[in-house]
N, C-alpha and C positions, 0 to 999 in steps of 0.2 A: 594594835586598833586595826579592824579590818573595817575599810570603806565599803559599804554597799551601793550600788548603784540605782537611785528610786526607779520604781516601775511605772511608767505611764499608762493609765487607765485610758483606752481609746474610747471615743465617744462612736456611740452606735453612728452610722451615716445611713441616708437614704440609697437605695440601690439605684444605681444607675441604670434610667430607663434604655433597652435597644430602641436604635432609630425605629420610627414606625415603618411598617414595611407598607408600600402600595398594593392595593391588593392588582392582581395580574388582572388586565383587562381579558374580559370572556371574549374568547375568539367566535366570531361571528360567523355562523355559518353560512356557507356557500348556498347562494340564492338560485342558481342556476342559470345564470346569466350568459348567454350564447358569446356577448362581445367581451367577455373575460375569461373566455376559453373553456366554460362549463358546458359540455355538450352530452354527458352522459344523461339521460333520463331520469328524474329523482320522484317520479310518481308514477303512477299506472297510467294518467290520461297522457303524459308527455312520452311514455313510452308506446303507447297506442299509436300516436303521431309520427312517432319516429319509424313503425313497425311499415305505416303504408300511409303515403299522404291521404288525407280525408276524401280531398275531392274525387279519389278513384273510387270511391263507392257508388258512384252514379253508375258506372257501367255495370257493376253488380249488380244494383237494381233492375238495369233493364234487361240484362244477359240472364241472369239467376233467379234473384229473390221474388221477383214478380209473378216468376212459373212456378217455383216450389213450394211458395207461401211463406205465412208468417213462421211457423215451425223450422222451418229451413234456413233462418238468417242467422249468422254469427253473432254472438252477444256482442262483440267487440266492435262491429259494424253497428247493430241494434241499438245499443246504449251509449255509441260514442259518435262514431263519424256518420251515421245517419243525418247527424244534426248539421251537418256541411251542406243538406240537399233541404233543409227547411224540415225536417222530420223527427218527432219526438211521439215516443209511445204515450198514449193518453192512461187515465186512470179507471181500473174497471169498478164497475158500478156495485153499490153496494160497501163499500167499504170507507169507514169514517175517518176522522184525522188521527186517530190513536194507531191507524196503520200506516202513517208518513214517517217512514223511516227506510234507509237502503236496505236493512235486515228483510224488511218484508217485499223487496222490489219482484221477486216473482211471483207473490200472490197479487198486488194491487195494478200489475202491468197487463192492461188489455193490448186484445190483439189489432188493436186500431192505431191510428197515427193522428197527431194533430199535424197539420200541415198548415206553415208559414209562407205567405208569398210575398214577395220583395215588391214594393211599390214605392221605390225610392223617391223622397219629394210629395210623395201623394198624388201625384199626378194621374188620371186616367182618362183615357180615350171612349167613347161609347161603345166600341165592339168591345174594347177592354171588361167594360163593366158586364156586358151582357155575356162575355165568355167564365167571367167569374160566377155569374147566377148561373150559369149552366153546371159548372163542376161542383156549386152547392147542391144545385137539385138531384145531379146524378150521382154523385159520389160522396157527399158528406150531410146528408140526411137534414139539408136544408141549413146546415149550420154556416154563419160567415160573421165573423166577428172584426170589427174594425180595432186595432189595438193603439196604443198611447205609442206606437213607434211607426205610424202611418202603414202600417202593414194591415192586410186580411188574412184572417187565421178560421182554418175549417177544422173540423174536428169527424171522428169516424172514417176516416180514411182506411181503405185496405189496400196493402201492399201491392196486390195484383193489378190496382186502376190506378198505379201511379205512373206508367208510360204514357197513358192516354190523358191524363191530367197535365204531363210535361207536354205533351205534344199541343194541346189546345191552347194551354200558356203561352208557348213558345209562337204560335202562330199569329198572336197579337203581341207579341214584344215583352211579354213578363217572362219571370222565372222564380225557381225557389233555392237557386245557388247560393249559399252563404248565408242563407237567412238565419241560420242559427249557428253555434259551434264558435271555435276561438279563431276568430277570423273578423273581418270587416262586415259587419251586419247591416241591415237595411238601414239608409241615411235620412234623416230629416231635412226637408227642405220648406220652405215657405208655401201655404197651399195658392195664396196669393202671389206667386213669385211672377212678375213679369205685368202684373195687373195691378198692383197697390199703388194708390197715390204717395203712400208713406214710406215705400220701401226706398232704402239707400240706394238700390241697384238691385237688377235682377241676377240671382246667383245663380239660377238654375243650370247657365250653361256649366258652370264648374262641376257640380253634382252630376252631370251627363257626363261628363270627360273623366271624372273619377270612377264611374261606373265601367264606363268604356275601356279605360286603361288597367284597373286592377282589379274588377271583382271577380273570382274565378281565377286569379294567376296564382300559381303553387309557391311563389315567392312569399306570399303575405297571406298564405292560408293557413298557417303554423303559427300562431300569436301565443303569446302566454295565457291569455283568457279572451272573452268575448271584447269586440272594440265597436264602440259607438260614436257615430259621426254626425253633425249637423251642421247645415251651411244654408245663410238664410239673408237678404236684404235686410229683414225685420226682425224684432226679437220676439218670433212666434214659435220657436223651436226648443224651448227648455234649454237654452245653451249652456247656463251653469250645471248641469249633470251629465254631460256627456264627455267621453273620454277627450274628444276634438271638435271644436265648434268653430268657424268663421261665421261674424255676425257683421252685417252691415254697418259702415260707419264711414263718416265723411272726415277727410284729412284737409286741414287748413290750406296744405300746398300742394298734396297731391290730388286732392278730389275724391270722390267715392271709391271705397274699397272694403276691406272686411279685417275687423279685430280676431286676433287670435287668441282662443282659450284652450287648455288643456287640462285632463286630469280630473272631472268632475265623474261623481258616481254615488250611488245610495247603497243597497242592500244592509248589511249589517255593520257595516263600517262606511258610515255617508261622510261625502268629502266634496265640497264645491270646486267646481274647475278654476284655475288659475289664470289670470290674464298674461300673457308674456310681452304685453307693453308694443306689439308688432303689427304695424299695417300690412294688409297683403293685397294687391292688385288683384283684380278677379282672374285675369289669365297664369297668374303663378299660384293659385291656389291648390290646385292638383298637385303640383310638385311639393309644394309644402305640405300637404297632406300625406305625400308620400313619404317623406322626410320623418314627419311626428310617427306614423306606423313603423316605419323602419327601426327607429329608437326602440319603441315597445317590443318589436320583435326580437332585437339585439339585446338591449339591457333590461329588459322586463324580468319581473322574478317568477321563475319555475318550479321552486321548490316546492311551494305551499299552495294549493288553488285559492286558498281565501285571502293571501297575499298576491296574487298575480294579475290583478288589474291596474293600468296605468297608474291611478291614483297614489298607488302606495310608492311609486318610483317619484313622482313630483313630489309627494310628502319630504321623501329623503334627500332628493337634488336641489329641490325649491326651484321656481321658475327661472330664476337667473342662470343657474347651471343648465336647466334643459334646453332654453334657448341657446346659451353656447354652445352646447354639443350640436343642436340642430344646425347651427349656422356653420361650424367648424368642421364636423364630419360627414354631414348628410347635404347640406346644400352649399358647401364651401363659398357663401358669401352671406354680406350681413344684410340682414332683415331691416325695414325702413321702421323707424319708432314711427308710434301713432297714438292717437288721443282715446281713452274710454268711450263707447258708447251710453248714450243717458237712459237709465233703466225705465221702463212704463211703470206704470202704478199698480196694473190689473194685468191679467191675462189677456193675451190678444189670442182668442179663439175663434175670429171671423165668424162668428153665430151671429144671425141676423143679415140686414139688407146692407152692402156697401158697394159704394159706387166705384167704379174701376177708372183705370187713364184714360181708357178708349170709349168713356161714355155709358157703357154697359153696367150691369151689375151683377155681383156675386152675393149669392142668396146661401147661406150658413144653416145647416141644419142638425138638432140635437137628436141622437139615438140615444137611449137610455145606455150607460157604459159600453156603447158602440156596437150593440147586438143588434144584427141585421137578421136577415133570412134569404133564401133564394129569390122568394116571392118580392121580398122589398127591394133586392138588386133589380130585379127588373122592371119594377116601378118606377125606380129612381132613374133609368135610362130611358123610360117611356115617358116621364113627364120631364126628364131633360131636354129630349129632343123636340118635344112638343112644344116648349119654352125658346127653342131656338139654340140651346147650347150646345157647344161640342167637349165640353169637357167636365169631369166630376173630381173633387178632390178630397181627399181624405186628410184629417189633421194630427197633429200630437196630442189632443185632447181627446180622442173617440169620438170625432164630429165628421161631417162630410159636408163641403161646399159646391154648388151649381155653379158656374161662372159662366160668363158672357150672355148674361139673360138679358134682352131689352127690357125697357120698364112697364110697357105695358103687358110683359108677361108675366109679371112676378107674381100679380094675383093668383093666376091659374096655378101656377108652379105649386105657390105655397099651398093651394089647396089640394092639389093631387097627391103631394106628398105628407100632407096632414092627414090625409085617407088612410096610408098605411104608418102612421104614427112617428111619423118625424114632423118636429116643430121648428119654424124659424124665430118664434116669439115664446120660447120657452119659459118655464119658471125659473127661478135661481137654482132650483134643486135639480131640475132636470137638465138644466145648462151645467153644471157646475160639479158632477159626479163622473168619476172614475174608477172602474174596478179590472183586475185582473180575472184571470180564467178561473181560478178559486178550486174548491174542492171537485164540482163537478165533472173536470176532466184533468186536472192536473194532479201529478203524483207527490208533488211537494208540498200542497197547501194542507192547512190545518182546519180551515173554514169555507164555508161557501161565501161565496162573493157577488159574483155577478148577478147570479138569479136573486140572490137577496136584494142586489140595488134596485131591482125591476121593481119589487115590492116598495120598497123604501121611498120613492120617489112620490107614488100618488099618495102616500099616507101624509108624508110630509107636507104637501100642497093643501091637503084635508085639514091637518092639524094646527098649520100656521097660516091660515086661510085669512084672517084676520090682521097678521103682521107682514105677511109678504109683499107689502106696498111700502113700507117702511125701509124694507132693504135696497139701498143705492149703494151699497158695495157687494161684489160676489161673496158668498162662502164657500171654498171648496171642499167636497169631501170626498177621499180617496181610500176606496176597500182593496186590502191586501191581502191574501189567505195565509201566508208564510212573513218571515224575516227578508226575503231577498228583493222586495219593493219596486216589483213588475209595475205597481201602481202608483208609484212614489209619494208611500205616505208622510215622509218625512219633510215634504216641501206643500202639504196641503194646511188650508186650515183646520180641517179635522182629518186627522189621519187615522185610519183602523188599521191596524197591524194583526193577522191573526195569530191565535196560539190556543193551544189548550188549558184551561183554567178547572182547577180542581174544587170540584162540588159535592163535598161531604165525601171523598175517598173516590168520585167518580169523574173522570175527566170529561169536560164539556166545550164546545166551541164558544170562543170568547175572543176578544180584541184586547190588545196593548194601544192606550191612546196617544195620540201625537198632537199639539195644539199648537197653529200660529205659526205653523211652516209657509215660506213663500219662497218665491222666484221674482225676480225683478227688482222694484223699489224697497221691500221689505226682506232682501233676500236674509236667509236662514233657515234652520231648522226647526221643526215643532219643539216645542215645551212637553217634556215627560213628568207628570207628576209622580212622586214616588209612590209606587204599588199599586198606581191608578188603572185597573183592568175593568172591563165591563162584559159580562156575559154579551153573547150575540143575540140572543133573545131579547135584550135590553136596549140595542142600538137605536131602535127608532124613539123610544122614549128617552134618552141618555141625550140625543141629538136634539131633539124638540126642547129641552130642559136645558142645554146649553145656549141654543138660540135665543131663547127668551130672555136667559140672563145678560146675554149680549146686548140685545136691543135695550132691555131697561138700563143699563149700565154704561152704555157707551157715550163718549162725547160725540158732538155733531161733527160729522163726517169721518169720524174714527173709522179705520179699517179693523177687521179682525183681528188680524196679526198685531196690531197695535194694542188693541183691548187685552189681548192674553198675557201682554208683556208685564200688565199692570194689575190685571186681575188677582184676587185673593184665589187660594185653593180650593175655598168652598164653591165659590163662582163658576168654579171650571168642573166641580165632579157632579 
């Protein structure tokens, strides 16, 4: 008998899964940071700055371009390095927003320039005001716009006249050097520096020392992108949206000094500045400023222009690391910890009559969206001198302030400037409106802004006449012609960002709406409703409707930004 071994039927088993592989981390592209050894230019702008320091273009303007004319200007200088001398080509007339694209640059680029004059801190003597007026009259077809960076901006400038313009400016201590470009641009300071009864300290000496030491220095003329500065003993310089800001604050042990903020900026990726928690004495501000700029120069991202602002480095590093690098690698000492300043409940724009420390008065006037002319500048100088004043100051809100006015001269000054369209007791609409250059002159714009704002103000004053007295809070309106936010749309109560809107297949001027943005007490960016856009032609009607809804639905004392956070979509459309 043969014995057979029983066969074993194996049960099917689950296949053993291979250990899950961790995805290989994506290799991050080099950002072109100099401090990490990346010195090879990664885009055309960086290559241009490597090829020749942009400050050198000044001599070529003087020696060559002003003699051969517009057609003889090298394009790398014209569209790049000229900015370091405060010069941009302006938009040719007759081309609407559909032409606002780099592919059309040769079409929409006129043979004229916008020129930006540095007026750091906004303080001007009467000879300076008269010189600015003479340049406007003789070379800029009467244009003169106060920007929200406290600069004066001309249009219609011809290259042949630039040397003479520079000569006149330099005679009175003004310049256009680094008013634009990837460098430290015009710096904000308090219009009432040294005069305000509310300021923690007069910060203007620090601002002047920064300019003396560093503006025009080749060591800091090649930054990854633009760099914006604010230094003030008051919170009147929109410090939350500058690359670096020093804001007055009282330290419980060390006394008056300045609180340090870094990394603010708007445009298409808005970010608010971060406090470093450091208290800086006045005499150390220039050194700390230099350290912050040097970090940006060395560690800032240079691969993509869209990520080259300081705010992106702050976002990745955080304020703690930034402060550590500033202390360890650049200052070689620790900064003093300090308290935060108490935020104001509304913008400090200095419009109206304010008593100064010295017993005299500052009188702030509103020009609609900062638009002046040569005749108005001359009138300002005449009226101010007649009132015994020695200085006029621009503000970061496109306004101007005449300072050191005796009390008995206020009425006459007010009457003289009212005669040329400047008001010290403006309506809420005239007072709280800002606009960028817009389609009229800017090659990047999709919509008209500044001229539109000129018509909007009287319209709102008339349409809302019976309600204006009920407004005990400001409502800010900011017009911007493109996404770059030169007019700060994200931090306005009503921010209108220009874009083209399809109208049955035809692109027409329109705005994306931002609502309830604010600096100071209600710090935050405006609310965007899904797909909420308006035609530019409807702007006046829309604003009227929105304001009526606010007045009808607000709680007593409620600010616009507060109301927007709780209002339903229907009330905001």
